All heavy atoms as a GROMACS GRO file, in nm:
protein
  473
    1MET      N    1   5.301  -0.859   1.715
    1MET     CA    2   5.164  -0.819   1.742
    1MET      C    3   5.076  -0.869   1.630
    1MET      O    4   5.103  -0.848   1.511
    1MET     CB    5   5.160  -0.668   1.750
    1MET     CG    6   5.019  -0.613   1.776
    1MET     SD    7   5.020  -0.440   1.808
    1MET     CE    8   4.976  -0.378   1.648
    2SER      N    9   4.968  -0.938   1.662
    2SER     CA   10   4.877  -0.987   1.561
    2SER      C   11   4.756  -0.894   1.552
    2SER      O   12   4.717  -0.833   1.652
    2SER     CB   13   4.830  -1.131   1.592
    2SER     OG   14   4.753  -1.130   1.708
    3ILE      N   15   4.702  -0.885   1.435
    3ILE     CA   16   4.583  -0.800   1.411
    3ILE      C   17   4.462  -0.892   1.402
    3ILE      O   18   4.463  -0.990   1.328
    3ILE     CB   19   4.600  -0.719   1.282
    3ILE    CG1   20   4.717  -0.624   1.292
    3ILE    CG2   21   4.471  -0.642   1.252
    3ILE    CD1   22   4.749  -0.550   1.166
    4THR      N   23   4.363  -0.861   1.480
    4THR     CA   24   4.236  -0.935   1.473
    4THR      C   25   4.127  -0.843   1.422
    4THR      O   26   4.127  -0.722   1.450
    4THR     CB   27   4.197  -0.991   1.609
    4THR    OG1   28   4.182  -0.883   1.702
    4THR    CG2   29   4.302  -1.089   1.662
    5HIS      N   30   4.039  -0.898   1.346
    5HIS     CA   31   3.926  -0.821   1.291
    5HIS      C   32   3.798  -0.877   1.350
    5HIS      O   33   3.778  -0.999   1.352
    5HIS     CB   34   3.922  -0.832   1.138
    5HIS     CG   35   4.039  -0.769   1.071
    5HIS    ND1   36   4.049  -0.634   1.052
    5HIS    CD2   37   4.152  -0.820   1.020
    5HIS    CE1   38   4.163  -0.604   0.991
    5HIS    NE2   39   4.228  -0.719   0.971
    6LYS      N   40   3.711  -0.788   1.395
    6LYS     CA   41   3.581  -0.830   1.443
    6LYS      C   42   3.495  -0.868   1.321
    6LYS      O   43   3.512  -0.813   1.213
    6LYS     CB   44   3.513  -0.717   1.518
    6LYS     CG   45   3.574  -0.683   1.651
    6LYS     CD   46   3.476  -0.607   1.736
    6LYS     CE   47   3.502  -0.460   1.734
    6LYS     NZ   48   3.412  -0.383   1.819
    7THR      N   49   3.406  -0.963   1.342
    7THR     CA   50   3.311  -0.997   1.239
    7THR      C   51   3.170  -0.980   1.293
    7THR      O   52   3.149  -0.974   1.416
    7THR     CB   53   3.330  -1.143   1.192
    7THR    OG1   54   3.314  -1.230   1.302
    7THR    CG2   55   3.469  -1.162   1.130
    8LEU      N   56   3.074  -0.969   1.205
    8LEU     CA   57   2.934  -0.956   1.242
    8LEU      C   58   2.864  -1.090   1.229
    8LEU      O   59   2.890  -1.166   1.138
    8LEU     CB   60   2.863  -0.856   1.149
    8LEU     CG   61   2.908  -0.711   1.159
    8LEU    CD1   62   2.842  -0.628   1.051
    8LEU    CD2   63   2.879  -0.652   1.295
    9ASP      N   64   2.774  -1.115   1.323
    9ASP     CA   65   2.687  -1.232   1.311
    9ASP      C   66   2.575  -1.197   1.213
    9ASP      O   67   2.567  -1.087   1.161
    9ASP     CB   68   2.634  -1.277   1.446
    9ASP     CG   69   2.547  -1.172   1.515
    9ASP    OD1   70   2.506  -1.072   1.455
    9ASP    OD2   71   2.518  -1.192   1.637
   10ILE      N   72   2.489  -1.295   1.185
   10ILE     CA   73   2.380  -1.274   1.089
   10ILE      C   74   2.292  -1.156   1.128
   10ILE      O   75   2.255  -1.072   1.045
   10ILE     CB   76   2.296  -1.402   1.072
   10ILE    CG1   77   2.381  -1.513   1.010
   10ILE    CG2   78   2.173  -1.378   0.988
   10ILE    CD1   79   2.434  -1.484   0.872
   11GLY      N   80   2.259  -1.145   1.258
   11GLY     CA   81   2.175  -1.034   1.303
   11GLY      C   82   2.242  -0.899   1.277
   11GLY      O   83   2.177  -0.803   1.239
   12GLY      N   84   2.372  -0.893   1.300
   12GLY     CA   85   2.445  -0.770   1.274
   12GLY      C   86   2.449  -0.734   1.128
   12GLY      O   87   2.431  -0.619   1.088
   13LEU      N   88   2.470  -0.838   1.044
   13LEU     CA   89   2.468  -0.814   0.899
   13LEU      C   90   2.329  -0.767   0.851
   13LEU      O   91   2.320  -0.678   0.766
   13LEU     CB   92   2.508  -0.941   0.822
   13LEU     CG   93   2.656  -0.977   0.830
   13LEU    CD1   94   2.679  -1.114   0.767
   13LEU    CD2   95   2.741  -0.872   0.761
   14GLU      N   96   2.224  -0.827   0.908
   14GLU     CA   97   2.090  -0.784   0.869
   14GLU      C   98   2.064  -0.641   0.910
   14GLU      O   99   2.003  -0.564   0.834
   14GLU     CB  100   1.986  -0.880   0.931
   14GLU     CG  101   1.985  -1.014   0.865
   14GLU     CD  102   1.891  -1.113   0.935
   14GLU    OE1  103   1.846  -1.088   1.047
   14GLU    OE2  104   1.865  -1.219   0.871
   15ALA      N  105   2.112  -0.601   1.027
   15ALA     CA  106   2.096  -0.464   1.073
   15ALA      C  107   2.169  -0.366   0.983
   15ALA      O  108   2.114  -0.259   0.945
   15ALA     CB  109   2.142  -0.450   1.217
   16VAL      N  110   2.291  -0.403   0.942
   16VAL     CA  111   2.367  -0.320   0.850
   16VAL      C  112   2.296  -0.310   0.715
   16VAL      O  113   2.284  -0.200   0.657
   16VAL     CB  114   2.511  -0.372   0.833
   16VAL    CG1  115   2.582  -0.302   0.720
   16VAL    CG2  116   2.589  -0.356   0.963
   17TYR      N  117   2.248  -0.421   0.665
   17TYR     CA  118   2.176  -0.421   0.536
   17TYR      C  119   2.055  -0.330   0.541
   17TYR      O  120   2.033  -0.250   0.451
   17TYR     CB  121   2.136  -0.565   0.500
   17TYR     CG  122   2.062  -0.574   0.369
   17TYR    CD1  123   2.133  -0.596   0.251
   17TYR    CD2  124   1.923  -0.560   0.362
   17TYR    CE1  125   2.067  -0.603   0.131
   17TYR    CE2  126   1.857  -0.567   0.240
   17TYR     CZ  127   1.929  -0.589   0.125
   17TYR     OH  128   1.863  -0.595   0.006
   18ASP      N  129   1.977  -0.343   0.649
   18ASP     CA  130   1.858  -0.258   0.661
   18ASP      C  131   1.894  -0.112   0.668
   18ASP      O  132   1.829  -0.028   0.603
   18ASP     CB  133   1.778  -0.297   0.786
   18ASP     CG  134   1.711  -0.434   0.775
   18ASP    OD1  135   1.700  -0.485   0.661
   18ASP    OD2  136   1.671  -0.488   0.880
   19ARG      N  137   1.996  -0.075   0.745
   19ARG     CA  138   2.036   0.066   0.757
   19ARG      C  139   2.091   0.115   0.626
   19ARG      O  140   2.064   0.229   0.586
   19ARG     CB  141   2.140   0.078   0.869
   19ARG     CG  142   2.189   0.217   0.891
   19ARG     CD  143   2.076   0.307   0.942
   19ARG     NE  144   2.121   0.442   0.959
   19ARG     CZ  145   2.090   0.544   0.876
   19ARG    NH1  146   2.013   0.521   0.772
   19ARG    NH2  147   2.141   0.663   0.896
   20LEU      N  148   2.166   0.034   0.556
   20LEU     CA  149   2.218   0.072   0.425
   20LEU      C  150   2.107   0.095   0.325
   20LEU      O  151   2.108   0.193   0.251
   20LEU     CB  152   2.314  -0.036   0.374
   20LEU     CG  153   2.386  -0.012   0.243
   20LEU    CD1  154   2.464   0.120   0.244
   20LEU    CD2  155   2.479  -0.127   0.212
   21ALA      N  156   2.008   0.006   0.324
   21ALA     CA  157   1.894   0.022   0.232
   21ALA      C  158   1.819   0.153   0.263
   21ALA      O  159   1.781   0.227   0.170
   21ALA     CB  160   1.800  -0.095   0.244
   22GLN      N  161   1.801   0.183   0.391
   22GLN     CA  162   1.734   0.309   0.429
   22GLN      C  163   1.815   0.429   0.383
   22GLN      O  164   1.759   0.527   0.334
   22GLN     CB  165   1.716   0.318   0.581
   22GLN     CG  166   1.611   0.225   0.637
   22GLN     CD  167   1.608   0.232   0.790
   22GLN    OE1  168   1.706   0.274   0.853
   22GLN    NE2  169   1.499   0.187   0.848
   23ALA      N  170   1.944   0.423   0.403
   23ALA     CA  171   2.032   0.535   0.366
   23ALA      C  172   2.033   0.557   0.214
   23ALA      O  173   2.031   0.672   0.168
   23ALA     CB  174   2.174   0.512   0.416
   24ILE      N  175   2.034   0.450   0.136
   24ILE     CA  176   2.030   0.462  -0.010
   24ILE      C  177   1.897   0.525  -0.052
   24ILE      O  178   1.895   0.615  -0.138
   24ILE     CB  179   2.052   0.324  -0.077
   24ILE    CG1  180   2.196   0.280  -0.056
   24ILE    CG2  181   2.016   0.330  -0.224
   24ILE    CD1  182   2.223   0.136  -0.094
   25ASP      N  183   1.788   0.483   0.010
   25ASP     CA  184   1.658   0.544  -0.019
   25ASP      C  185   1.656   0.692   0.016
   25ASP      O  186   1.605   0.776  -0.057
   25ASP     CB  187   1.546   0.473   0.055
   25ASP     CG  188   1.513   0.337  -0.002
   25ASP    OD1  189   1.556   0.307  -0.118
   25ASP    OD2  190   1.444   0.258   0.066
   26THR      N  191   1.716   0.726   0.131
   26THR     CA  192   1.720   0.865   0.176
   26THR      C  193   1.806   0.950   0.080
   26THR      O  194   1.769   1.063   0.047
   26THR     CB  195   1.778   0.873   0.318
   26THR    OG1  196   1.690   0.804   0.408
   26THR    CG2  197   1.790   1.018   0.365
   27ALA      N  198   1.918   0.895   0.035
   27ALA     CA  199   2.004   0.966  -0.058
   27ALA      C  200   1.933   0.992  -0.190
   27ALA      O  201   1.957   1.096  -0.254
   27ALA     CB  202   2.134   0.890  -0.081
   28GLY      N  203   1.851   0.901  -0.232
   28GLY     CA  204   1.780   0.915  -0.358
   28GLY      C  205   1.863   0.863  -0.475
   28GLY      O  206   1.986   0.850  -0.466
   29GLU      N  207   1.796   0.836  -0.582
   29GLU     CA  208   1.861   0.775  -0.699
   29GLU      C  209   1.976   0.861  -0.752
   29GLU      O  210   2.081   0.808  -0.789
   29GLU     CB  211   1.758   0.750  -0.810
   29GLU     CG  212   1.810   0.674  -0.926
   29GLU     CD  213   1.703   0.642  -1.030
   29GLU    OE1  214   1.585   0.640  -0.994
   29GLU    OE2  215   1.742   0.619  -1.146
   30ALA      N  216   1.957   0.991  -0.753
   30ALA     CA  217   2.059   1.080  -0.812
   30ALA      C  218   2.186   1.087  -0.728
   30ALA      O  219   2.295   1.112  -0.781
   30ALA     CB  220   2.002   1.219  -0.828
   31GLN      N  221   2.177   1.061  -0.596
   31GLN     CA  222   2.292   1.073  -0.507
   31GLN      C  223   2.339   0.940  -0.450
   31GLN      O  224   2.435   0.936  -0.373
   31GLN     CB  225   2.256   1.168  -0.392
   31GLN     CG  226   2.227   1.310  -0.435
   31GLN     CD  227   2.347   1.376  -0.500
   31GLN    OE1  228   2.460   1.361  -0.458
   31GLN    NE2  229   2.326   1.448  -0.609
   32ALA      N  230   2.274   0.831  -0.488
   32ALA     CA  231   2.308   0.699  -0.430
   32ALA      C  232   2.452   0.660  -0.457
   32ALA      O  233   2.523   0.612  -0.367
   32ALA     CB  234   2.212   0.592  -0.484
   33SER      N  235   2.501   0.682  -0.580
   33SER     CA  236   2.640   0.646  -0.612
   33SER      C  237   2.739   0.726  -0.529
   33SER      O  238   2.836   0.672  -0.478
   33SER     CB  239   2.668   0.664  -0.759
   33SER     OG  240   2.597   0.572  -0.836
   34LEU      N  241   2.715   0.854  -0.516
   34LEU     CA  242   2.801   0.940  -0.436
   34LEU      C  243   2.801   0.896  -0.290
   34LEU      O  244   2.904   0.884  -0.225
   34LEU     CB  245   2.760   1.087  -0.447
   34LEU     CG  246   2.842   1.185  -0.363
   34LEU    CD1  247   2.988   1.183  -0.400
   34LEU    CD2  248   2.783   1.325  -0.379
   35PHE      N  249   2.683   0.867  -0.236
   35PHE     CA  250   2.673   0.816  -0.098
   35PHE      C  251   2.756   0.690  -0.083
   35PHE      O  252   2.831   0.674   0.015
   35PHE     CB  253   2.525   0.791  -0.062
   35PHE     CG  254   2.512   0.700   0.056
   35PHE    CD1  255   2.541   0.743   0.184
   35PHE    CD2  256   2.473   0.568   0.041
   35PHE    CE1  257   2.531   0.660   0.294
   35PHE    CE2  258   2.462   0.482   0.149
   35PHE     CZ  259   2.493   0.531   0.277
   36LEU      N  260   2.743   0.594  -0.176
   36LEU     CA  261   2.814   0.466  -0.163
   36LEU      C  262   2.966   0.486  -0.171
   36LEU      O  263   3.041   0.417  -0.099
   36LEU     CB  264   2.766   0.366  -0.268
   36LEU     CG  265   2.622   0.318  -0.246
   36LEU    CD1  266   2.574   0.237  -0.367
   36LEU    CD2  267   2.613   0.234  -0.120
   37VAL      N  268   3.011   0.577  -0.253
   37VAL     CA  269   3.156   0.606  -0.262
   37VAL      C  270   3.204   0.665  -0.130
   37VAL      O  271   3.308   0.626  -0.076
   37VAL     CB  272   3.188   0.698  -0.381
   37VAL    CG1  273   3.328   0.752  -0.372
   37VAL    CG2  274   3.167   0.624  -0.512
   38LYS      N  275   3.128   0.761  -0.077
   38LYS     CA  276   3.166   0.821   0.051
   38LYS      C  277   3.170   0.716   0.162
   38LYS      O  278   3.264   0.713   0.244
   38LYS     CB  279   3.069   0.933   0.087
   38LYS     CG  280   3.084   1.057   0.002
   38LYS     CD  281   2.977   1.162   0.031
   38LYS     CE  282   2.993   1.221   0.168
   38LYS     NZ  283   2.895   1.333   0.190
   39LEU      N  284   3.070   0.630   0.164
   39LEU     CA  285   3.066   0.522   0.264
   39LEU      C  286   3.186   0.430   0.250
   39LEU      O  287   3.251   0.392   0.349
   39LEU     CB  288   2.935   0.445   0.254
   39LEU     CG  289   2.919   0.327   0.350
   39LEU    CD1  290   2.920   0.375   0.495
   39LEU    CD2  291   2.790   0.253   0.317
   40ALA      N  292   3.216   0.392   0.126
   40ALA     CA  293   3.328   0.302   0.102
   40ALA      C  294   3.461   0.366   0.146
   40ALA      O  295   3.545   0.298   0.208
   40ALA     CB  296   3.336   0.264  -0.047
   41LEU      N  297   3.479   0.493   0.121
   41LEU     CA  298   3.601   0.561   0.162
   41LEU      C  299   3.612   0.573   0.313
   41LEU      O  300   3.718   0.556   0.370
   41LEU     CB  301   3.612   0.698   0.095
   41LEU     CG  302   3.636   0.692  -0.057
   41LEU    CD1  303   3.628   0.832  -0.117
   41LEU    CD2  304   3.768   0.626  -0.090
   42LEU      N  305   3.499   0.602   0.377
   42LEU     CA  306   3.499   0.608   0.526
   42LEU      C  307   3.535   0.471   0.584
   42LEU      O  308   3.613   0.462   0.681
   42LEU     CB  309   3.362   0.654   0.576
   42LEU     CG  310   3.330   0.802   0.559
   42LEU    CD1  311   3.183   0.827   0.587
   42LEU    CD2  312   3.416   0.887   0.652
   43ASN      N  313   3.478   0.366   0.528
   43ASN     CA  314   3.508   0.232   0.577
   43ASN      C  315   3.652   0.190   0.545
   43ASN      O  316   3.717   0.124   0.628
   43ASN     CB  317   3.408   0.132   0.521
   43ASN     CG  318   3.276   0.140   0.594
   43ASN    OD1  319   3.270   0.147   0.717
   43ASN    ND2  320   3.168   0.138   0.521
   44ALA      N  321   3.704   0.232   0.430
   44ALA     CA  322   3.842   0.203   0.397
   44ALA      C  323   3.936   0.271   0.495
   44ALA      O  324   4.035   0.213   0.540
   44ALA     CB  325   3.873   0.246   0.253
   45GLN      N  326   3.905   0.396   0.528
   45GLN     CA  327   3.987   0.470   0.626
   45GLN      C  328   3.983   0.400   0.761
   45GLN      O  329   4.086   0.382   0.825
   45GLN     CB  330   3.937   0.614   0.638
   45GLN     CG  331   4.013   0.698   0.739
   45GLN     CD  332   4.156   0.723   0.697
   45GLN    OE1  333   4.186   0.730   0.578
   45GLN    NE2  334   4.243   0.734   0.795
   46ALA      N  335   3.866   0.356   0.803
   46ALA     CA  336   3.851   0.288   0.932
   46ALA      C  337   3.922   0.152   0.932
   46ALA      O  338   3.983   0.113   1.031
   46ALA     CB  339   3.704   0.269   0.965
   47LEU      N  340   3.920   0.083   0.817
   47LEU     CA  341   3.987  -0.046   0.805
   47LEU      C  342   4.137  -0.031   0.806
   47LEU      O  343   4.210  -0.112   0.865
   47LEU     CB  344   3.940  -0.115   0.680
   47LEU     CG  345   3.949  -0.264   0.672
   47LEU    CD1  346   3.867  -0.331   0.780
   47LEU    CD2  347   3.903  -0.315   0.536
   48GLY      N  348   4.187   0.072   0.738
   48GLY     CA  349   4.330   0.102   0.741
   48GLY      C  350   4.417   0.006   0.664
   48GLY      O  351   4.537  -0.006   0.693
   49ASP      N  352   4.364  -0.061   0.562
   49ASP     CA  353   4.442  -0.161   0.487
   49ASP      C  354   4.395  -0.157   0.341
   49ASP      O  355   4.293  -0.217   0.307
   49ASP     CB  356   4.419  -0.298   0.548
   49ASP     CG  357   4.503  -0.408   0.484
   49ASP    OD1  358   4.541  -0.394   0.365
   49ASP    OD2  359   4.527  -0.509   0.551
   50ALA      N  360   4.470  -0.088   0.255
   50ALA     CA  361   4.431  -0.071   0.116
   50ALA      C  362   4.420  -0.203   0.041
   50ALA      O  363   4.333  -0.221  -0.045
   50ALA     CB  364   4.528   0.022   0.044
   51GLU      N  365   4.509  -0.297   0.073
   51GLU     CA  366   4.504  -0.428   0.005
   51GLU      C  367   4.379  -0.505   0.043
   51GLU      O  368   4.316  -0.568  -0.044
   51GLU     CB  369   4.629  -0.510   0.037
   51GLU     CG  370   4.755  -0.453  -0.028
   51GLU     CD  371   4.879  -0.536   0.005
   51GLU    OE1  372   4.864  -0.653   0.042
   51GLU    OE2  373   4.987  -0.480  -0.009
   52LEU      N  374   4.340  -0.497   0.168
   52LEU     CA  375   4.217  -0.564   0.211
   52LEU      C  376   4.096  -0.498   0.146
   52LEU      O  377   4.004  -0.568   0.101
   52LEU     CB  378   4.205  -0.561   0.364
   52LEU     CG  379   4.082  -0.630   0.423
   52LEU    CD1  380   4.074  -0.776   0.381
   52LEU    CD2  381   4.085  -0.616   0.576
   53VAL      N  382   4.095  -0.367   0.137
   53VAL     CA  383   3.987  -0.296   0.070
   53VAL      C  384   3.977  -0.340  -0.075
   53VAL      O  385   3.868  -0.365  -0.129
   53VAL     CB  386   4.003  -0.143   0.082
   53VAL    CG1  387   3.901  -0.070  -0.004
   53VAL    CG2  388   3.992  -0.098   0.227
   54ALA      N  389   4.092  -0.352  -0.143
   54ALA     CA  390   4.094  -0.396  -0.282
   54ALA      C  391   4.035  -0.537  -0.295
   54ALA      O  392   3.958  -0.564  -0.390
   54ALA     CB  393   4.236  -0.393  -0.338
   55ARG      N  394   4.065  -0.624  -0.203
   55ARG     CA  395   4.008  -0.761  -0.205
   55ARG      C  396   3.857  -0.757  -0.183
   55ARG      O  397   3.782  -0.831  -0.245
   55ARG     CB  398   4.076  -0.851  -0.101
   55ARG     CG  399   4.220  -0.886  -0.138
   55ARG     CD  400   4.276  -1.001  -0.056
   55ARG     NE  401   4.272  -0.980   0.086
   55ARG     CZ  402   4.369  -0.924   0.158
   55ARG    NH1  403   4.481  -0.883   0.099
   55ARG    NH2  404   4.356  -0.911   0.289
   56HIS      N  405   3.812  -0.668  -0.095
   56HIS     CA  406   3.667  -0.653  -0.073
   56HIS      C  407   3.598  -0.600  -0.197
   56HIS      O  408   3.489  -0.645  -0.232
   56HIS     CB  409   3.640  -0.561   0.046
   56HIS     CG  410   3.676  -0.622   0.178
   56HIS    ND1  411   3.663  -0.552   0.295
   56HIS    CD2  412   3.724  -0.744   0.210
   56HIS    CE1  413   3.700  -0.630   0.395
   56HIS    NE2  414   3.739  -0.747   0.345
   57ILE      N  415   3.661  -0.506  -0.265
   57ILE     CA  416   3.604  -0.453  -0.390
   57ILE      C  417   3.592  -0.565  -0.494
   57ILE      O  418   3.487  -0.580  -0.556
   57ILE     CB  419   3.689  -0.334  -0.444
   57ILE    CG1  420   3.677  -0.215  -0.352
   57ILE    CG2  421   3.650  -0.301  -0.588
   57ILE    CD1  422   3.778  -0.106  -0.379
   58ASP      N  423   3.697  -0.643  -0.508
   58ASP     CA  424   3.692  -0.755  -0.603
   58ASP      C  425   3.584  -0.854  -0.565
   58ASP      O  426   3.510  -0.905  -0.651
   58ASP     CB  427   3.829  -0.826  -0.609
   58ASP     CG  428   3.937  -0.739  -0.673
   58ASP    OD1  429   3.903  -0.643  -0.744
   58ASP    OD2  430   4.056  -0.770  -0.651
   59ALA      N  431   3.570  -0.883  -0.438
   59ALA     CA  432   3.468  -0.979  -0.392
   59ALA      C  433   3.327  -0.925  -0.420
   59ALA      O  434   3.237  -0.998  -0.459
   59ALA     CB  435   3.484  -1.009  -0.243
   60ALA      N  436   3.308  -0.793  -0.399
   60ALA     CA  437   3.178  -0.733  -0.422
   60ALA      C  438   3.140  -0.733  -0.568
   60ALA      O  439   3.019  -0.734  -0.602
   60ALA     CB  440   3.176  -0.591  -0.366
   61LEU      N  441   3.237  -0.735  -0.659
   61LEU     CA  442   3.209  -0.736  -0.801
   61LEU      C  443   3.165  -0.876  -0.850
   61LEU      O  444   3.107  -0.887  -0.959
   61LEU     CB  445   3.332  -0.694  -0.882
   61LEU     CG  446   3.359  -0.543  -0.885
   61LEU    CD1  447   3.496  -0.517  -0.946
   61LEU    CD2  448   3.251  -0.471  -0.961
   62GLN      N  449   3.192  -0.978  -0.773
   62GLN     CA  450   3.160  -1.113  -0.813
   62GLN      C  451   3.008  -1.133  -0.818
   62GLN      O  452   2.936  -1.086  -0.730
   62GLN     CB  453   3.223  -1.214  -0.717
   62GLN     CG  454   3.373  -1.214  -0.717
   62GLN     CD  455   3.432  -1.245  -0.854
   62GLN    OE1  456   3.397  -1.341  -0.918
   62GLN    NE2  457   3.523  -1.160  -0.896
   63ASP      N  458   2.962  -1.200  -0.917
   63ASP     CA  459   2.822  -1.242  -0.929
   63ASP      C  460   2.720  -1.129  -0.923
   63ASP      O  461   2.614  -1.143  -0.865
   63ASP     CB  462   2.788  -1.349  -0.820
   63ASP     CG  463   2.879  -1.469  -0.830
   63ASP    OD1  464   2.908  -1.513  -0.944
   63ASP    OD2  465   2.923  -1.520  -0.726
   64LEU      N  466   2.755  -1.014  -0.982
   64LEU     CA  467   2.658  -0.905  -0.987
   64LEU      C  468   2.549  -0.936  -1.088
   64LEU      O  469   2.566  -1.003  -1.184
   64LEU     CB  470   2.725  -0.774  -1.027
   64LEU     CG  471   2.818  -0.714  -0.921
   64LEU    CD1  472   2.882  -0.587  -0.973
   64LEU    CD2  473   2.742  -0.685  -0.792
   0.00000   0.00000   0.00000
């Protein structure tokens, strides 16, 4: 059995970016880090692959 992952097109990525920016603003500066950790853990659970999550974390750290 092979595992396939859905990907987002540019429009989908833009929609996610906009929603994420709104959510960070709603959370406020004091709670933004907690919100992002909760979101990352929810997405990690949905992804179901700790090694893939680790690779995504490493990729996100690049070029900050």
